[in-house]
ROMAR-37477 format. One record per residue (C-alpha): residue in one letter; x, y, z; residue number from 1. Coordinates in nm, 2 decimals, m for minus. Layout:
residues N
a;X;Y;Z;NUM
...
end
This chain:
residues 101
m;14.98;21.38;m4.13;1
t;14.90;21.01;m4.16;2
a;14.55;20.92;m4.27;3
k;14.34;20.75;m4.00;4
t;14.23;20.39;m4.03;5
r;13.85;20.38;m3.99;6
w;13.76;20.08;m3.79;7
g;13.44;19.88;m3.79;8
v;13.36;19.66;m3.49;9
l;13.15;19.34;m3.51;10
g;12.94;19.30;m3.20;11
a;12.95;19.43;m2.85;12
a;13.16;19.15;m2.69;13
g;13.34;19.22;m2.37;14
i;13.68;19.20;m2.54;15
a;13.57;19.49;m2.77;16
r;13.44;19.69;m2.48;17
k;13.72;19.63;m2.24;18
m;14.02;19.59;m2.46;19
f;14.00;19.70;m2.82;20
l;13.79;20.01;m2.81;21
p;13.97;20.17;m2.51;22
a;14.30;20.09;m2.69;23
a;14.18;20.23;m3.02;24
l;14.10;20.56;m2.86;25
r;14.46;20.60;m2.75;26
v;14.60;20.54;m3.11;27
p;14.62;20.87;m3.30;28
s;14.59;20.70;m3.64;29
a;14.27;20.50;m3.54;30
d;13.91;20.61;m3.58;31
v;13.63;20.40;m3.44;32
h;13.40;20.46;m3.73;33
a;13.12;20.20;m3.69;34
i;12.99;19.94;m3.46;35
a;12.75;19.66;m3.57;36
s;12.55;19.43;m3.34;37
r;12.25;19.21;m3.38;38
s;12.11;19.45;m3.11;39
i;12.11;19.80;m3.24;40
d;12.07;19.92;m2.87;41
k;12.40;19.76;m2.78;42
a;12.57;19.90;m3.08;43
q;12.44;20.25;m3.00;44
t;12.56;20.22;m2.64;45
l;12.91;20.13;m2.75;46
a;12.90;20.41;m3.01;47
d;12.80;20.66;m2.75;48
t;13.07;20.54;m2.51;49
f;13.35;20.53;m2.76;50
g;13.26;20.80;m3.01;51
a;13.18;20.58;m3.31;52
n;13.00;20.78;m3.59;53
t;12.78;20.50;m3.72;54
v;12.58;20.20;m3.58;55
y;12.44;19.91;m3.76;56
g;12.19;19.64;m3.67;57
s;12.37;19.37;m3.88;58
y;12.72;19.28;m3.97;59
e;12.63;19.29;m4.34;60
e;12.55;19.66;m4.32;61
l;12.89;19.73;m4.17;62
f;13.06;19.52;m4.44;63
a;12.89;19.73;m4.70;64
d;13.00;20.06;m4.55;65
p;13.26;20.21;m4.80;66
e;13.42;20.41;m4.52;67
v;13.53;20.11;m4.31;68
d;13.90;20.04;m4.37;69
a;13.95;19.76;m4.12;70
v;13.72;19.53;m3.92;71
y;13.78;19.41;m3.56;72
v;13.62;19.07;m3.51;73
p;13.55;19.01;m3.14;74
l;13.32;18.71;m3.22;75
p;13.36;18.36;m3.09;76
n;13.66;18.19;m3.26;77
a;13.43;17.95;m3.46;78
q;13.28;18.26;m3.63;79
h;13.60;18.44;m3.72;80
l;13.66;18.28;m4.06;81
e;13.31;18.34;m4.20;82
a;13.31;18.70;m4.07;83
v;13.65;18.78;m4.23;84
l;13.55;18.62;m4.56;85
q;13.23;18.83;m4.57;86
a;13.42;19.14;m4.49;87
l;13.67;19.07;m4.77;88
r;13.40;18.98;m5.02;89
a;13.23;19.31;m4.95;90
k;13.53;19.52;m5.05;91
n;13.54;19.46;m5.43;92
t;13.92;19.43;m5.42;93
c;14.00;19.23;m5.73;94
c;14.32;19.08;m5.60;95
v;14.16;18.97;m5.27;96
r;13.82;18.86;m5.42;97
s;13.98;18.64;m5.68;98
r;14.14;18.42;m5.41;99
l;13.83;18.38;m5.20;100
p;13.62;18.06;m5.21;101
end
C-alpha cells in the first residue's frame, strides 16, 4: 500500500473549493489533512465539507504542521512565490533550505 500524501491548503479560494479539493477526494493516495485561512470560519467550513482533519487561522500555522507533506497554493499569482518559500523554509530540509534566499 502506498503512503498517502497529506495535503495542506492555503486559503478558501474558489479554485480550491471547486477544483482542487473535489479532485483530491478522488485520489486514493491523497489526504486533505489541513486547511488554513485568515478566516478560521472559512477554513472550518471547507474542512467540514472536504474532510480535513485540521484547520488553522494562519498560513504560518499550516507551514509549521509536521504532518503536512505538500501544500496547495490557491492564492493570487503575485503571492505564490512568498507562500512557497515560507512553506519550504518551515520544513527544515537541509538540501532545500540551503538554496533559499
